[in-house]
C-alpha positions in Angstrom: 110.2 57.5 -68.4 109.6 55.5 -71.6 112.0 56.4 -74.4 112.5 55.8 -78.1 115.5 53.7 -79.2 117.4 57.0 -79.7 116.8 58.0 -76.1 114.1 60.6 -76.8 111.1 60.5 -74.4 108.1 58.8 -75.9 105.3 61.1 -77.1 103.2 62.3 -74.2 105.4 60.6 -71.6 105.7 62.4 -68.3 109.1 63.9 -67.7 109.2 63.8 -63.9 111.3 61.3 -61.9 109.8 58.6 -59.7 109.2 59.5 -56.1 111.3 57.8 -53.4 110.3 54.2 -53.0 109.0 54.0 -56.6 110.6 52.8 -59.8 110.0 53.9 -63.4 107.5 51.1 -63.7 105.5 51.9 -60.6 101.8 52.1 -61.5 100.1 55.4 -60.6 96.8 57.1 -61.2 96.4 60.3 -63.3 97.2 62.4 -60.3 100.6 60.6 -59.9 99.5 58.7 -56.8 101.2 55.3 -56.7 98.7 52.4 -56.8 99.3 49.7 -54.2 96.3 47.6 -55.1 95.0 47.5 -58.6 93.1 44.2 -58.2 90.3 45.0 -55.7 87.8 47.8 -55.3 87.3 49.1 -51.8 84.4 47.3 -50.0 82.9 46.8 -46.6 84.6 43.5 -45.8 85.9 41.4 -48.6 82.4 40.7 -50.0 80.5 43.7 -49.0 79.3 46.7 -51.0 81.6 49.2 -52.6 81.9 52.8 -51.5 81.7 56.1 -53.3 85.2 57.2 -52.2 86.8 54.5 -54.5 88.8 57.3 -56.2 91.2 55.1 -58.1 88.4 52.9 -59.4 86.1 55.7 -60.4 88.9 57.6 -62.1 89.9 54.4 -63.9 86.4 53.3 -65.0 85.1 56.7 -65.9 88.1 57.3 -68.2 87.5 53.8 -69.7 83.8 54.7 -70.3 85.0 57.7 -72.4 87.6 55.9 -74.6 85.5 55.7 -77.7 83.3 58.2 -79.5 80.5 57.6 -80.3 80.6 53.8 -80.7 80.3 51.7 -77.5 83.6 50.7 -76.0 82.2 47.2 -75.6 79.0 45.8 -77.2 79.7 47.9 -80.4 78.0 45.5 -82.8 74.3 45.0 -82.1 70.8 44.1 -83.3 67.5 44.6 -81.6 63.8 44.1 -81.5 60.6 45.1 -79.6 58.2 42.8 -77.9 56.6 42.0 -74.6 57.2 40.1 -71.4 54.3 38.0 -70.0 54.4 37.2 -66.3 53.4 33.8 -64.8 52.6 35.3 -61.4 54.6 32.6 -59.6 58.1 31.6 -58.8 57.9 27.9 -59.7 54.8 26.8 -57.8 54.8 29.6 -55.2 53.2 33.1 -55.4 55.9 35.4 -56.5 54.9 38.0 -54.0 56.5 35.9 -51.3 59.9 36.8 -52.8 59.4 40.2 -54.6 57.0 43.0 -54.7 58.0 44.1 -58.2 54.7 44.8 -60.0 55.6 43.4 -63.4 55.8 39.9 -62.0 52.7 39.7 -59.8 49.8 39.0 -62.1 49.6 36.0 -64.4 49.2 37.1 -68.0 50.3 40.7 -67.3 52.3 42.0 -70.2 55.1 44.6 -70.1 56.6 46.1 -73.3 60.3 45.3 -73.8 63.1 46.2 -76.1 66.1 43.8 -76.5 69.5 44.5 -77.9 71.8 41.6 -78.8 75.5 42.3 -79.4 79.0 41.1 -79.5 81.2 42.3 -76.7 84.8 43.0 -77.8 84.6 43.6 -81.6 83.5 46.8 -83.3 80.4 48.0 -85.0 81.0 46.4 -88.4 82.7 43.2 -87.3 81.5 39.8 -88.5 78.9 38.2 -86.3 80.8 34.9 -86.6 83.8 35.9 -84.4 84.4 34.1 -81.1 83.1 36.5 -78.5 80.5 36.5 -75.7 77.2 38.0 -76.9 75.4 40.7 -75.0 71.7 40.2 -74.1 70.2 43.4 -72.8 66.5 43.8 -72.1 64.7 47.0 -71.3 61.3 46.5 -69.5 59.0 49.5 -69.8 57.2 48.8 -66.5 54.4 50.8 -64.8 57.0 51.8 -62.2 59.5 53.0 -64.8 62.2 51.2 -66.7 64.1 48.0 -65.6 67.2 47.1 -67.5 68.4 43.5 -67.3 71.8 43.7 -68.8 73.8 40.5 -69.3 75.4 38.1 -71.8 74.6 34.8 -73.4 77.1 33.0 -71.2 76.1 32.7 -67.5 79.5 33.7 -66.0 82.3 36.2 -66.6 86.1 36.5 -66.9 86.7 38.5 -63.7 85.1 39.0 -60.4 86.2 42.5 -59.4 85.3 45.6 -61.4 88.7 47.1 -60.9 90.0 44.8 -63.6 87.4 45.5 -66.2 89.3 48.2 -68.2 92.4 46.0 -68.1 90.5 43.0 -69.4 89.0 44.9 -72.3 92.3 46.5 -73.2 93.9 43.1 -73.3 91.1 41.7 -75.5 90.9 44.7 -77.9 93.4 45.1 -80.8 97.0 45.9 -79.9 97.5 49.7 -79.6 100.5 49.6 -82.0 99.5 47.0 -84.7 95.7 47.4 -84.3 95.5 43.6 -84.7 93.9 41.5 -81.9 96.6 39.5 -80.2 96.0 36.2 -78.6 99.3 36.7 -76.7 97.9 39.9 -75.1 94.6 38.1 -74.5 96.2 35.1 -72.8 98.8 37.2 -71.0 95.9 38.8 -69.1 94.0 35.6 -68.7 97.0 33.6 -67.5 97.4 36.1 -64.7 93.7 36.0 -63.8 93.1 32.3 -62.9 89.4 32.9 -62.2 89.0 33.4 -66.0 89.7 29.7 -66.6 86.0 28.8 -66.3 84.9 31.5 -68.8 87.7 30.5 -71.2 86.4 26.9 -71.2 83.0 28.1 -72.4 84.4 30.8 -74.8 86.7 28.5 -76.8 84.2 25.7 -77.0 81.3 26.0 -79.5 79.4 28.0 -76.9 81.8 30.9 -77.8 80.0 31.3 -81.2 76.2 31.2 -81.0 74.6 30.2 -84.4 72.3 33.2 -84.2 70.6 35.5 -81.7 67.3 33.7 -81.7 68.8 30.4 -80.5 71.1 31.6 -77.8 70.6 31.8 -74.0 70.8 35.0 -72.0 71.8 35.6 -68.4 72.0 38.5 -66.0 75.4 37.1 -65.1 75.6 39.1 -61.8 73.7 38.3 -58.6 70.8 40.6 -57.7 68.3 40.8 -54.9 64.5 40.4 -54.8 62.7 42.3 -52.0 59.2 41.5 -50.8 56.6 43.8 -49.1 58.0 43.2 -45.7 61.5 44.3 -46.8 62.9 40.8 -46.7 65.4 39.9 -49.5 66.7 36.8 -51.3 69.6 36.8 -53.8 68.8 35.8 -57.4 70.2 35.0 -60.8 68.3 35.6 -64.0 68.4 33.2 -67.1 66.8 33.5 -70.5 66.1 30.1 -72.1 65.3 30.2 -75.9 62.1 28.3 -76.7 63.5 27.8 -80.2 66.3 25.6 -78.8 70.0 26.4 -78.6 72.5 26.2 -81.5 76.2 26.9 -81.6 78.9 26.8 -84.3 82.3 25.2 -84.6 85.1 27.4 -85.8 85.0 25.8 -89.3 81.3 26.4 -89.6 81.7 30.0 -88.5 84.4 30.6 -91.1 82.1 29.1 -93.9 79.3 31.5 -92.9 81.7 34.4 -92.6 82.9 33.9 -96.2 79.3 34.5 -97.4 77.7 36.8 -94.8 79.1 38.7 -91.9 75.7 40.0 -90.9 74.0 36.7 -90.7 72.7 36.9 -87.1 71.2 40.4 -87.6 69.6 39.3 -90.9 68.2 36.1 -89.3 66.6 38.0 -86.4 65.0 40.6 -88.7 63.7 38.1 -91.3 62.3 35.7 -88.7 60.2 38.5 -87.1 59.1 39.8 -90.5 57.9 36.2 -91.3 55.9 36.2 -88.1 58.2 33.5 -86.5 58.5 35.5 -83.3 61.4 34.3 -81.1 60.5 33.5 -77.5 62.5 33.1 -74.3 61.4 31.9 -70.9 62.8 33.9 -67.9 64.0 31.5 -65.2 65.2 32.6 -61.8 67.5 30.9 -59.2 67.3 32.1 -55.7 69.0 31.5 -52.3 68.9 33.2 -48.9 70.8 36.4 -48.5 73.8 35.2 -46.4 77.3 33.9 -46.9 76.4 30.2 -47.5 79.5 28.7 -45.9 78.3 25.2 -47.0 79.2 26.1 -50.6 82.8 25.8 -51.9 82.5 29.2 -53.6 81.1 32.6 -52.9 77.6 33.0 -54.4 78.3 36.6 -55.3 81.3 35.5 -57.5 80.2 36.0 -61.1 82.8 33.5 -62.4 80.7 30.7 -60.9 77.5 28.9 -61.7 74.9 28.0 -59.1 74.1 24.3 -59.3 70.7 24.0 -60.9 69.9 20.8 -58.9 70.6 22.6 -55.6 69.1 25.9 -56.8 66.5 25.2 -59.5 65.9 27.5 -62.4 62.2 28.4 -61.7 60.1 30.0 -64.5 58.6 33.4 -63.9 57.5 34.6 -67.3 58.0 34.5 -71.1 59.3 37.1 -73.5 58.2 37.4 -77.2 59.9 39.6 -79.8 57.4 40.5 -82.4 58.4 43.9 -84.0 61.5 45.1 -85.7 62.9 48.6 -85.3 61.8 51.2 -87.7 65.2 52.9 -87.7 68.4 51.1 -86.6 70.2 54.2 -85.3 67.3 55.7 -83.5 66.4 52.5 -81.7 69.2 49.9 -81.7 72.3 52.2 -81.7 70.9 54.8 -79.3 69.4 52.3 -76.9 71.1 52.8 -73.6 71.1 50.2 -70.8 72.4 50.2 -67.2 72.6 47.6 -64.5 71.6 50.2 -61.9 68.2 50.7 -63.6 65.9 48.8 -61.2 62.3 49.1 -60.1 60.8 48.7 -56.6 61.1 45.1 -55.5 64.4 44.6 -57.2 67.7 45.5 -55.6 71.5 45.3 -55.7 73.6 42.5 -54.2 77.2 43.1 -53.1 78.5 41.4 -56.2 81.7 43.4 -56.9 81.3 43.4 -60.7 77.6 44.5 -60.3 78.7 47.3 -58.0 81.2 48.6 -60.6 79.0 48.1 -63.6 76.2 50.0 -62.0 78.3 53.2 -62.1 80.0 52.4 -65.4 77.1 51.6 -67.7 75.0 54.6 -67.1 78.0 56.9 -67.0 79.0 55.6 -70.4 75.6 56.4 -71.8 75.7 60.0 -70.5 79.0 60.4 -72.3 78.2 58.4 -75.5 74.6 59.5 -76.2 74.4 62.6 -74.0 73.3 63.8 -70.6 69.6 63.7 -71.8 69.8 60.2 -73.3 66.7 59.3 -71.3 64.6 61.7 -73.3 65.1 59.7 -76.5 61.9 57.6 -77.3 63.8 54.3 -77.2 65.1 55.0 -73.7 62.2 57.0 -72.2 59.9 55.1 -69.7 56.4 54.7 -70.9 55.0 56.5 -67.8 54.9 60.0 -66.4 58.3 61.5 -65.6 58.8 64.5 -63.3 62.3 65.5 -62.2 64.3 68.5 -61.2 67.0 67.7 -63.7 67.4 70.5 -66.2 69.4 71.6 -69.2 72.4 69.9 -70.7 73.2 69.1 -74.3 70.2 68.2 -76.5 67.5 68.8 -73.8 64.4 69.0 -75.9 61.7 69.0 -73.2 61.5 69.7 -69.5 60.4 67.0 -67.0 57.7 69.1 -65.3 54.5 67.7 -63.7 51.1 69.1 -64.6 50.6 72.1 -62.3 54.2 72.2 -61.1 55.5 75.7 -60.4 58.0 76.2 -63.3 60.1 78.5 -61.1 60.8 75.6 -58.7 63.4 73.1 -59.9 64.5 71.9 -56.5 63.1 69.9 -53.5 62.0 70.4 -50.8 59.9 73.4 -51.5 56.7 75.1 -50.2 56.1 76.9 -53.5 54.5 74.1 -55.6 57.4 71.9 -56.4 57.7 68.2 -56.6 57.4 66.0 -53.5 58.7 62.6 -52.5 56.6 59.5 -53.2 55.1 57.3 -50.5 57.0 54.1 -49.7 55.5 51.1 -51.5 56.7 48.6 -48.9 59.2 48.2 -46.1 62.7 49.2 -47.0 65.4 46.5 -47.3 68.1 47.5 -44.8 70.9 44.8 -44.8 73.3 45.3 -41.8 77.0 45.7 -42.2 79.7 45.5 -39.6 83.2 45.0 -41.1 86.3 46.9 -42.0 86.5 49.0 -45.1 89.2 47.1 -47.0 90.8 46.1 -50.3 90.8 42.4 -50.4 89.9 39.5 -52.8 87.0 37.3 -51.6 87.9 34.3 -49.5 86.4 31.3 -51.4 87.9 31.7 -54.9 88.0 28.1 -56.0 89.2 29.2 -59.5 89.3 25.8 -61.2 86.7 23.3 -59.9 83.8 24.6 -62.0 86.0 24.9 -65.1 86.7 21.2 -64.7 83.0 20.4 -64.2 82.2 22.4 -67.3 84.9 20.6 -69.4 83.7 17.2 -68.3 80.0 18.2 -69.1 80.9 19.0 -72.7 80.2 16.4 -75.4 83.2 14.7 -77.0 83.0 16.8 -80.1 82.7 20.0 -78.0 85.8 19.0 -76.1 87.7 18.4 -79.4 86.6 21.8 -80.6 87.7 23.5 -77.4 91.1 21.9 -77.5 91.6 22.8 -81.1 90.6 26.4 -80.7 92.8 26.8 -77.6 95.8 25.3 -79.3 95.4 27.6 -82.3 95.2 30.7 -80.0 97.9 29.7 -77.5 100.4 28.7 -80.2 101.1 32.4 -80.8 102.0 33.0 -77.1 105.2 32.9 -75.2 106.3 29.6 -73.5 105.6 31.1 -70.1 102.0 32.0 -71.0 101.4 28.6 -72.5 102.8 26.8 -69.5 100.7 29.0 -67.1 97.5 28.2 -69.1 98.3 24.5 -69.2 98.8 24.5 -65.5 95.4 26.2 -65.0 93.7 23.7 -67.4 95.3 20.8 -65.5 94.1 22.2 -62.2 90.6 22.1 -63.7 90.9 18.6 -65.2 94.0 16.5 -65.8 92.8 15.4 -69.3 92.0 19.0 -70.2 95.6 20.2 -69.4 97.2 17.1 -71.0 95.4 17.6 -74.3 96.2 21.3 -74.6 99.9 20.6 -73.8 100.1 17.8 -76.4 98.5 20.0 -79.0 100.9 22.8 -78.3 103.9 20.5 -78.8 102.9 19.9 -82.4 101.5 23.4 -83.2 104.8 25.2 -83.8 106.0 28.4 -82.3 104.6 32.0 -82.5 106.6 32.8 -85.7 107.2 36.3 -87.0 103.6 37.5 -87.4 101.3 39.3 -85.0 98.2 37.2 -85.7 97.1 33.6 -85.0 98.3 30.9 -87.4 94.9 30.8 -89.3 95.0 34.6 -89.5 98.5 34.6 -90.8 97.5 32.0 -93.5 94.7 34.3 -94.6 97.1 37.3 -94.9 99.6 35.3 -96.9 96.8 33.9 -99.1 95.6 37.4 -99.9 99.1 38.2 -101.3 99.1 35.0 -103.4 95.6 35.4 -104.7 95.8 39.1 -105.6 95.6 39.9 -109.3 98.0 42.4 -110.8 96.8 45.2 -113.0 98.2 48.1 -115.0 95.7 50.4 -113.5 93.3 52.6 -115.4 
């Protein structure tokens, strides 16, 4: 039982004693059940699909989804635009039907309306767009078969590989619950205990962590998905958006110079470019490999902390996206736009990627809570095709999804009284076999540091310098144990990488008495020095 300094129980703390075999620090769920594994969701085998009886995970993630009202818990700051996706009809040089039966890809020149929302991930709705943070890149395709949401980030990998850790990660990255100041010690405390994050940290603290604007940044689905053809055969795929305007990133100093003059620069840049008729374009490129374990690789292809080697698995173009219309109302379109990784159309399917499995529940569950149970009736979210469901009522239901001629008395299926009926199958079902134990285990081929080293060595010299400088600034506020753990991880990735961070920390000074980073503390102290006294009015 947590106590105040005077021995009183902390506000809201439970008064019961630990059960036999537990201590006062034993982690439990909201039911008081002790948690023996808070690292892995329950899956069929250590790389198979998750199951609905993941009670601890579902309780944890559904509570996390409801932590903020009404702003998004993550991706709170956003900008958006309308446009279209034009298919090439091929995957590289091959007919795309060989790999997927998804209708939007089949015909060269076929255009599908889209809406895209760009965002920052951790920081809130009015935060500066110059802060170091991954950027969200979410695309809603209004296809003839209904909506497809491709929800990802600008960076092609992620911090963690198991959805069980997502609430913990975001809590560590968000402001301290006591000071309400973002703490690099909390940030790196989590990261240092999650060695798979080393690769993402290498990108995030380099110039890739601050895109110059939304028009000139990449996008990625991050997770591994599947494509399914007419015969029901599947391949696993990764999606990548490549900006045809080129890619531009910022150094920390450049970002600070922009922030001093404009903290909405990326939103303004996107809006004004479209108003000028300079419509931003991205090419959608897809990597694929056969749907099996690929023992020849030194990593698991379903691990979202890893890149697929583009020489071994080429990025093949499948279409182009053009954004050519700004929203008419920010709140109605950008803020109320709701995306989910489970929103797929026929020919697209889920892989057993553990983060994807968890996101698929979390994202749409968040929207039902944040926007409402009828969020799909809002124009920005509604598919541009006929909708007929047996879902009824709920808050803000403003029409009923009935089909022409449907018996209004029948809101269930099956029925012989004029209700809705199931659709015909558009192709053979994809039925992957599973034969493994239902278990809680990490994946076998973790290889947490190799690609981080590859990424470090691929950076230009100035990008490496920027990476080291930013890491030293952030880590200088952390305890010696956290610093030593992170240096050890960087050294595992690349000896020069670890050495440079360690040398920088030796001259950076200790954490001091403040809760922020050294640059943040300088800004706070400067505000006191520069403030002008007045006698009031």
